[in-house]
Each structure stands twice: as C-alpha cells, then as structure tokens.
N, C-alpha and C positions, 0 to 999 in steps of 0.2 A: 261761041264763046262757050264752052261748059265751064270753066272755075277763072276767079280771079284772086291772085295772091298781093295782099299787100306785106311791106317788107319794112322791116325796124334793122337798124345799127343799132350794134351795141357796144361797151368797150369792155363787159366781160361776160362772157356766153352764159359761165354756171350761175352767177349771180343772176341777169336779166333771167334767164328760163326760170329757175326759181319764182322769181315774180309773176311772170305768165303763166306755170302751172296753177298759182293762186287765182289768177284771173279769168283762167279756162276750167279750170277744177279739174284739170287733169294734166299727164307728161305729154309731150311732143307725140305727134304720128309717126313723125317722119324725120330721122336724120342723112338725108340725102347726098350730104358731103359733109368734110372736114369745115366747123364753123357754121353749119346751118340747120337749123330745125325749123319742123313746120309740123302748124297745127290745123286740121283740114276740118271742112266745116261743108254742109250742102252747094254752096256753089260761090262757095270764097274760100281762102286759106290765110292764116297767118306764116311768115316767114321772119323768123330773128337769126340775126346775120352776124356773127364776130366780125366788125368794123370799127376801130375807133374813130376813124376820120371822117366817120357820118354819123356817129353818135349825135341821138338829141334834137336830130331834126324832122324827126315823122310827126305824124298825126293819125289817127284811127276813131273812128267812132263805132262804139259798139252798144245794139239795142238790148234792154234788159227788161224784165219784168216790174221793177223796184230802184230806182236809181237813188233813192235814200238808203236803201240796205246793202246797195253793191257799195255805196261813198264809203260806210262804215266798213266795210270788207276790204275794202283794197286801200293801200296808200302809194305813196309817188310812184312811178317809172325811177329805176336806178340811172336811166341813162336821161330823164329830163323829156323823153319822148312825151307829148299830148295825146294822153287816153281819156277823149270825152266820152262819157254815159249817158245815154238817151233813153227815154222811155217815150214808148207809141201813145200818141195824144196827148204830151206834154211841153211846154218851150222851156 
C-alpha cells in the first residue's frame, strides 16, 4: 500500500468543505471528480463526498499537538460525523 483514504459523505459539499478547510487549515488538494474533494497527507488522505444517503455515519481520529487548543478552534461537523481529536501520550 502507498496511501489510505478515509471518506466522509456529506449533504452539502460547499458547507462541509468550508468546515474541513478549517480543520486542515488549507484548501482541498484535489477535486478528482464532481462531488469529491481530497486532502492529501504523507501516507493517508481524506475524501469528502457529496452523498446525503450516507452523511453523518463516519468516524475519523486526528492526532494533534494540543487537544484543548484544537477543540476551541473547531466546532461540530455539519453532518454529524464523529471527528475525534487525540494527543500523543494522552488518553
């Protein structure tokens, strides 16, 4: 394997893309097809897909340096997907 992508479906791609731009602190890296945005990282990636029928069913864990600071910076996902913030060495 060279890369793994997690995929979240959303009801409104523009609204959700705005939130994930805030999460990742940058625009999507690619728009490979209509209704799909991708953010690329070293060995993983994140896909945001326009698909109301599966919206709100995803879970992703994002490792951060400071959980408290990130929690203050971010508010809830527009579609109710579970975004878990974790910090190395903390439970």
